[in-house]
C-alpha positions, 0 to 999 in steps of 0.5 A, spaced: 552 483 560 554 489 557 559 488 550 566 490 551 565 496 546 559 498 550 564 498 556 569 502 553 563 507 549 561 509 556 567 510 558 569 515 552 563 518 553 564 519 560 571 523 558 567 527 554 562 529 559 567 530 564 571 535 558 565 540 558 565 544 564 563 551 561 556 554 562 555 556 555 550 555 550 554 551 546 557 547 552 550 545 554 548 543 546 554 539 547 553 535 553 545 534 550 548 531 544 554 526 548 549 524 554 543 523 549 548 518 543 550 515 549 543 514 552 542 511 545 547 506 545 544 504 552 537 504 550 539 500 544 542 494 549 535 493 552 530 489 549 534 482 548 534 482 555 527 484 555 526 478 551 530 474 556 525 475 561 520 474 557 517 480 555 514 480 548 517 485 543 512 487 537 517 488 531 514 494 530 516 496 537 523 493 537 524 497 530 522 504 533 527 508 535 522 512 539 519 506 543 526 504 544 528 511 547 521 511 551 518 505 553 524 500 553 527 504 559 521 504 564 520 496 562 527 495 564 528 500 570 521 500 573 518 508 573 519 508 581 526 507 580 527 512 575 523 516 580 528 514 585 534 516 582 532 523 580 530 524 587 537 522 590 540 527 585 535 533 587 531 532 580 525 531 580 523 538 581 524 539 574 518 535 572 514 541 574 519 545 572 519 542 564 512 542 565 512 550 566 516 552 560 511 548 556 505 551 560 508 558 559 510 557 551 517 558 553 518 552 549 513 548 543 516 541 543 511 537 539 510 540 532 506 538 526 509 535 520 508 543 517 513 544 523 506 548 527 506 548 534 502 542 536 500 546 542 494 541 545 500 536 545 505 540 548 499 542 553 498 534 554 505 533 555 505 538 560 500 535 564 503 528 564 510 531 567 506 533 572 502 526 574 503 524 580 503 517 577 510 515 576 509 510 570 506 517 566 510 522 568 516 518 567 513 516 560 512 524 559 520 525 561 522 520 556 518 523 551 520 530 552 527 528 552 526 524 545 522 530 542 528 536 545 533 530 541 528 530 534 527 537 534 535 538 535 536 534 530 531 537 525 532 544 526 527 545 531 531 547 537 534 553 535 541 555 538 539 560 543 540 562 550 534 561 553 535 553 550 539 553 557 533 553 561 530 546 558 538 543 555 541 543 563 535 539 566 535 534 561 542 533 561 542 532 568 536 527 567 540 523 562 546 522 566 542 520 572 538 515 567 545 513 563 548 511 570 541 507 572 541 503 565 549 502 565 549 498 572 543 495 571 546 492 564 552 491 567 549 486 572 
């Protein structure tokens, strides 16, 4: 069950998203910021529910934000449920489209500690996005979204017009996954 604070956060986030109507680069970045912050709030609600269901969560995974963002939503909702919801919204095409952006080197998602693009890691991510196995491709998708967030926060996601090609599909996907999380957490 969600707290009143989280329900209020959900409502305010939706008002913010509804207010961002434009198609400019700044609008794509703003939608991403609002949608990811809401996603963060929702996936942080998941671990106690998983534990209540008898799923053991290591202390390391509980404290690791990447694990909470990329693993716990799949455990909570199920990869098949996520794919079905994305399919209902006509968004499953973005698995291939996002993979192509990486394959064609339009975007680098993974970087070394020295900020050098990690092509091998990018190609592995793209291959996993194209997988026919729902858990693999959903995991890759959530990892891509989390990496886009990291790149944005740590200055590797530059403010350039072509970013819309990456951000708008991610925004639509995040909004759909947020709705799934909210609905399941509200039960």
